[in-house]
N, C-alpha and C positions, 0 to 999 in steps of 0.2 A: 096246133096252135102256136103262133109265134110269140117271142118275148123280146121286147125292146127295152134296152137300158138307157135311161136318161141320166146323164152324168154332168156334174158341175166341174168347173175347171179353175185351177190356180197353178201354183208351182209344183204341186204334187200330181204328177202325171201317170206314174206306174199304176196307181190304184184305179185308174180309169180303164186301162186295157187288160190287166191281169184277169179279172173275173170274166171278161168277154171271151177271151181265147181259151178258157178252160172248157173242154168239151163236156165235162160233167155238170156244168152250170148252164141252164137254159139261156140262150142269147142268140138272136138272129139279126138284130139291128142295134145301132148305137147312135144316140143323139147327144151331142156335146153342147152344153149351154155355158156360155161365158161372155164376158164383155169383149169389146173390140181389141183390147190390149192383149188378149190371149188367142186371137184368131189364128196366128201363125202356128202356135202350139197345137191348136185344135186341128188344123189342116194336116199336120204331121201325123197325129193320131188317126185321123180319118184315112189317110193313105195306108198306114199300117194295118188298120182294121180291114180295109178293102183287099189288101194282099192276102189276108187270111180268109177271104170269102164272105165277109159280113157287109151288110148295108150300113152306111155311116153318113151322117150329115151334121151340119153346124147350125145352132140356133143362137143368134146374137141377142144378148141381154142389154137392156138400156144402161148406159153409163151414168148411173145416178145412185144416190144413197137413199132416195125416197122409197120406202118399203111398199107403198101403194102401187107405184109404177112397176116395181120388181115383181110384186105378186100378180099384177095384171098380165105381165109377160108370161109367167109360168102358167096362169090360167089359160092363156091362149095356146101355149104349147101342149099342156095336158089334155085340154078339151079336143084339140085336133087329133092327137094320137089315140087317146082313150076312146073317143067316140067314132073312130074309124072302123072299129069292130074287127081289127086284124089280129088281136091277141092281147096278151098281158103286158103291162108296163111296170117296170121296176125303176125306183129312184136310187142311184148310187150317190149318197150324201157324203162321201169321203173327202171331197175337195170343195173348193169354193169359199168365198168369204162368208162371215156369219149371217149377213143380211140375206144373201142368196140361199144359203142352206135353210134358214128358218122359213123363208117364203116358200121355197120348193117343198119342204117337209109338210107345211100346212096344206098346200094344194094337193100334194100326193095323198095325204090322209083323207082329204075331202073326196077324192076319187077312189079311196080304199086300195091304193097301189102299195105293194110291198116296198119297204124302204130299208136299205142296208148301208153299213160302212165297212170298209176294208181295214182290218186290224193287221198292220204289217208285221208286228212282233210275232203274232201267232199264225199269220198268213191265212186268215179266215174271214168269212163274211159274218158280221154281227148284225142281227136284225133289230131295227128300231120299231118296225111294224110289219107283221104282227110280233108282239113282244115275246110270245111263248115259242117262237120258232128257234130251233137249235142252231148253233153256229155251223156254218158251211165251210169245210176246208177248201182251199184253192189249190188246184194242181198247177205246179210251176211249169209253164210252157213258153215263157218269154226267152228269146235268144239274144245273144250279145249285140248283134247288129241292130235288132229292134230296140233294145235297151238304150243304146247310145243315140239312136234317132230321137228318142223321147227327151234327151238332154241336149238337143241341138248340136249333136256331134255325129261323126261318121266313122265307122270302122273301115278303113281303107286297105288294110293288109295285115297279115300275120305270118309267123313262121311255123314250121312243123305242123302243117294242117293235117297230115296223115299220122301224127304222133312221132315220138322220138324212136329212132331205130334201136334195135336190140343191142348191138355192140356199143353204141354210145350210151344207152341206158345202163348197161352193165358197168361201163367205165365210171360213170357218174356215181353209181351205187358204191363202187369200190372205194373211190376217193372220199365220199361222204362218210362211209362206215369208219374209216381210219382218219377222220379229219384232223385230229390232234397231232397224229404222227406225220400227216401229209402237209400240214399247214405251212411249214417253212418252205418246202419245195414248191407248193402251189403259189406262194408269194413270189418266188424266183421265176416260175413259169409266167406268172402274170406280168412281171417286170420285163422279161425277155420279149414277150408278145407285144407289150406296149412300146418298147424301144425299137422293135422291127419296123413298125409303121407301114407305110405304103410299099416300101421296098420288099417286105416279107422276109428280110434277112437280118440277122443280128449275130455278132461274134459272141461266143461263150467265154466268159472269164474262167480262170482256174477254179475259183470257188464253185462255179456252176458244174464244171466237169468233175469235181471231186464229190459232189452231192449225190450219193448213191440212190436216194429216194427220187430225186429229180431225174436221174439217169433211167431209173425204172419207169417213171412216168413217160419219158420221151420214147422209150421202147414201145409202150402201149399206144402212144399217139402215132408212132411210125407204122404200127400194125393197121391203123385206121387210114393210113395214107394222108395224115394231117401234117406230118413234119418229116424232115430228114436232116441229117447232120453231114456236112461236107467241110473237111479241113477246119474243124472247131467252129464252124458257122452253123447256126440253127436256121433252117430254111422252112418256111410255112408254105404249104402247097397252094393255098389261096387265102383270100380275105376271110372267108367263112371259118377256115381252120385257125387263122390267127385270132379271130374274135372268140372262138371257142376257148382257146388257151388264155385269152385275156379276161376271162371271167364268164364267158358265155356258157361254159360247162355247168355252172351253178344254176343258171336260168333253165337250161335244158333238164337238169336233174330235178329241179323244183317242179317244172311242168310235167315231167314224167311221173313224179310222185303224185301230183294232183290228178292226173289221168288214172293213176292206179287206185285212188280211193273213191272213184265214182260209183263203184258197185257197193261200197260200204256207206257212203254219204249220199243218200237218195235225193237230197235237196239240191245237188249240183245239176244245173240245167245246161251250162255251156262253159267252155274254158278256152283260153288262147294264150299263145306265147309270142312275145315280140309284137304286141298289138299296136298298130299305127292308127292313131286317132287324130282327126282333123276337126277344127271348129272355125266358124266364121264369126269374127267379132269386128264390128265397125268397118265392114268391107274387106278386112284382112283375114287371110287363112292362117291359123295357128296350128302347129302340129305337136303332138306328144307321142312318145313311144313308151308303152307300159310293159315291163319285163314279163310278168305273168298275171293273168286276170281270170277270175271265175265269177259266174253268176250263180248264186245259191240262195234259195228261198226268196227270189226276186230282189236280192241285194248284191250290189257289185262289190267284189273283193279284189283289191289291188295289192300285188306282192312285188316289192322291190328287192332285187338281189344285188349284193355288194361284195366284191372280192378284193377291193382296194382298201388299204388302211385309211381310216378317217380320224383326223384330229377332232378334238372336242367340238370346235366350231363347225367343221364340215359335217359331223354327225348331227348336230342340231339343225343345220341347213337342210340336210337330207330329210330329216323328219318333218320339217316345216313344208318342204316341197311336196312330200308324200301326203301330208295332211291337206294341203291346198288342192292337189289333184283329186284326192278322195272327196273333198267337199264339192268340188266343181263337177265331177263326173258321177259320184256315188250318191250325192244328195244326203238327206238326213239319215238314211239307213245304210250308207256305204261303210265299208270296213277296210282297213289297210294293215299290212304287215311288212316287216323288213327281215330278210334272210341274209346273215353274214357270219363268217367264221372268225372274224376279228372280235376281240373283246370290245364291248361297248361300255363307255364310262358310266358310273352310277348316275351322274347328272343327266346324261342322255337317256338312260333307261327311265329315269323319273319323268323327263319331258315326254317320252314316248307314252308312258302311262297316262299322263295328263291329256295327251292328244288322242288317246284310245288306240294307239298303234301297237300291235303285237310284234315282239322281237323274237325271232328264232335264231339263237346264237350257236356257238360251237358245241354247247351241251345238248342242244335239241337236234342239230343236223343229222347225227347218226340215226336218230329215230324220227326223222322228219315226217314220215308217213303217219305215225301215231299222233304227233302234235298238230299236224296240219288238219287231219281228220277231226280232231277234237275242236279245233278253232272253227272249222266250217260248220260243224254240227250245231254250234252255238248261234248261228245266224238266225 
């Protein structure tokens, strides 16, 4: 016997797809009901459902607030599907405006169809009819490229798709473990990489040559063929090596730590480093690059990594930018964090708390695995 999900649609789109793609929840077909304003969103969902092997179609609701016409439209839909004799019909009442939800619920009850809503906080189906049915857990199967499609965005590229190499991972762990001792030298390395620019070359001043911690770091980087020193000039082997020394190492370390907690945090569905996201707005293509991202419990987690000193104003701007991206791409359930070994001013920490942004500072970086796992498990 087949099961068809009839779903309402508004700006909350993840609740439509997540129950359908969970193999433990019966679902063979998807019918998305919405007004013409949401047809483009519906077509995106339909394409995603079809790539997963489901039948999917769109049912256009009348663009009116008159409840009688809305109810007639749902009567037409449910009579056609329920009387076809092909199987059971479930109503997903998680989305849609209240007129549509009430009308659909009344019609579904008349046909004795099961009705549920998706509770994102618990990631479960809660049953409105029959009322005595126990909540049904949703297995998180959504992937990042599918998630971004739901938000009118495209994941066009990412770094380290095979993970961070062991030598680089070990180097990042070493620097992070001794972050307080290494902080001054890391700032110097960051400065030198920034000054090198496209030439990939920068003269080393006496203070740099006398810094024993920096010298030790440069030896480690030389062992990776990332740098070499010629006549007191620091030479980066390529742009990737320069980027690594210019703060990219913290991104790779954070991404490696994230990959390392996937066995512990079972809710992590997907993760990416250097994720390139494109969106089309008013005919123009806008691009964003996200340092590290994870999809856990069907919620997007955006992690910004900063290795440059931020004045009070730039700290606030960074937080506002992160909050804006989180709202745009993560929706109501999105979460964001900032990883930095620089001290963050009390006012910036207060602003981060107000915005719901988690800060992992110099105190947390040596135990980033523990703190990151706890943060993700709270999703």
